[in-house]
N, C-alpha and C positions, 0 to 999 in steps of 0.2 A: 878583247875585241880584235878580230882579224878580218878586215875589209879591204877589198882592192882599191888602189888609188883610181879615182873616176876617169873612164876614157871618155865620158860625156856626162853632161848634167842637164837634167830637165828641171825647170823652175815653174812653180805656180806664180801667178801674177799679183792678184791682190793680197796685200798684207804679208807677202813674201819679197817681193821686189819693189812694190809701191804701197804706201800707206792709203788703203782704200775703204776702211771701215766707216768713216765719216761720209764719204760719197755714197756708199752702198746704202747706208741708213737713210741719207736724205732721199734717195730716189725711190726706195722701196716704200718708205713711209709716205711720200707724196702720192704714190700710187694707191696704197691701201686706203688713205684718207678719201681720195677721189672716188674710190668704189666702195665706201661705206663701212670700212673697216677701221679698227682703232690703230693708232700708231704703236710701234713695237719700241721697247727699250733698246739700248745698245746690247744688253746681254741677250735679249730675244734675237736681235739681228744676228749676233755671232753664232747662236745655235741654229737658226733656221736657214740662213742665207749662204749655204756653201755649194748646193746644187745648181745646175743650170736652170735658167727660168722656164724652159720649155717642159722641165720636170715638175718644178715646184709650184708654178702658177696654177695648174689644174686642181691642186689641193687647196690652195688659198682662195681662189676666186671662183671656183666651181664652173658653171656654165658660161660665165662671163671672162673665163681666163684669157681667151684670145683677144678680146677688147682691152683687158688690163695689160696684157703682154704688149700689145701695140702702143698703149699710152705710156707704158714704162720705157719702151725703147725709143719713143719719140722725145723723151725728156732726159733720159740718163746720159746721153753724151754731154750736153750742156752742164749738168750737175757735176759729173765727174771731172770735166776739163778745168773746173774752178777749184777742185778740191785734192786731186792726187798729187803725190810727190814722192820721191825716192825713200825707201826705208833706210835705216842706218847701215852704211857700208855697201848697199846694193851696186851703185855705179862703180865703185872701186873693185868690187868682186868680179863684175862682168868684164872689166878692163884687164884684170889679172888673168882670167880664164882665157881672154882672147890672145894675150901676150904668150901664154904657155901652149897655145894651139889646142885647147881642149874645147870641142864644140858644145855649145849649150843651146837650149830650146825652151819654149814656153807652152805649158798646157793649162789652159785657163777655162773656166765655166763662163767667163764674160763673152758675149757674141763676138765671133771672129773679126767682123769689120770694125766694130768698136775698139777691140784690142789692138788691132794694128795701127789705127789712128793714135791711141795712147802711146804705144811704143814708139812711134814716130815723134810725137810730142816730147817724149823724154830724150830724143835724139839717140836711140838704141836701136833703131830698126836695122842697121846694117851689121850689127854685132851677132844676131842670132842666126843659127843654122836652120832653124825651122820655127814656126809660130803657129799654134792651134788653139783656136777658140771654140766656143760653143757653136755647134751646127756645122763646123768644119768636117768632123768624122760622123760615121753613122751613129755613134753613141758618144755622149760626153762623159767627163769623170763622174764616178769612179771606174768606168768601163775601160778596159785595156785598149780599145779601138782608138781612144783619144791619144794615148801616149804612143801607140804604134803609128798613127797618122803623122804625128809631129816628127818622130825619128825618121820615118821614111823620107821625109822632106830633105833630110841631111844624109840619106843613103846609109842609115844605121838601123840596127836591131836592138831590142831590149834584152838586157841581161843584168846580173848582179854588179857589173862594173859601170853601169849607168846609174847614177845617183838621182833620185826624185826628191826635190827640196819643196816642201810646202808647210803651210801653217795649220791645216785642218785635217780632221779624220778623213775626209773625202780624198785628200791628197795622198794619204797614207794607204788607204784602200787601193787607190789607182797604182800606186807604186808596186804594191804586192800583186795586184791582179795582172800587172803587166811584166812581172818578174824583175823589177828594178829594186835598188837598194832605197828604202825610205829614210829620208833625213827630215826631221821636224825643226821648224822655226818656232819655238814655244817654250814653255816652262817645263821643269823636271817632272811635275806632276802629271801633265798631259802625256809626256813621253812614257812615263810608267804605265798609265792607263791604256796607252795604245801599244805598248810593247816595242817601243822604238829604242834602239841602242844609240843611234846618232841623233843629237839634238843640240841646238844652239839658240841663244836668245835673240840673234840677229845675223845679218850676213856678214858683218864684220868679223864676228866670232868664227864663222864658217871659213871665211878667207884665211884667218890665222892658222886654223887647223891644216888647211890645204897647203899654206905656204910652208909650214913646218914639215909636213910629210913630203912635200916636193923636194925639200932640200936634203932629205935623208938619202 
């Protein structure tokens, strides 16, 4: 495997930098039940809840999707504020990248205003060169618009020396659509299924690789 050391890193937010599945499940299921649908299991949540709400809600809620969307976002902030926390090694990885002067970004399908509130809550707001949430760009992940928008905030362009780190197929698709190098936070089986060469169980393992390559 011959890959360039990253000149910049794009991160997904939920389940890459913060542990968000519990919060996502609670907010989605609260909305589903409110609108007469059955609650999903965690496995269902992980399968269905990777796209932006403005894309998935019309499929789930039909003609009432805008009503459901507004209900979801009127409650999701409180639900998430009580449940999210950093994933293993995330804070240390960000601080190390900052120390090495490697710019990093967020591209998330969480709505942009809520995303920035959460980044500030984690006390990470001043670390990122650019933050792009849902509705900030013309199209959300997996469209390349989303990654291009974030990188433009830091005066950068996408290429293979930009690593795109995420935990879902949507992240890998966005990395490829934008011309970045995909990096999976996940299991070997998922990496094989998606054809990803670089994969790690968590941010701590990713930092270990970057540190070792940086020392070479």
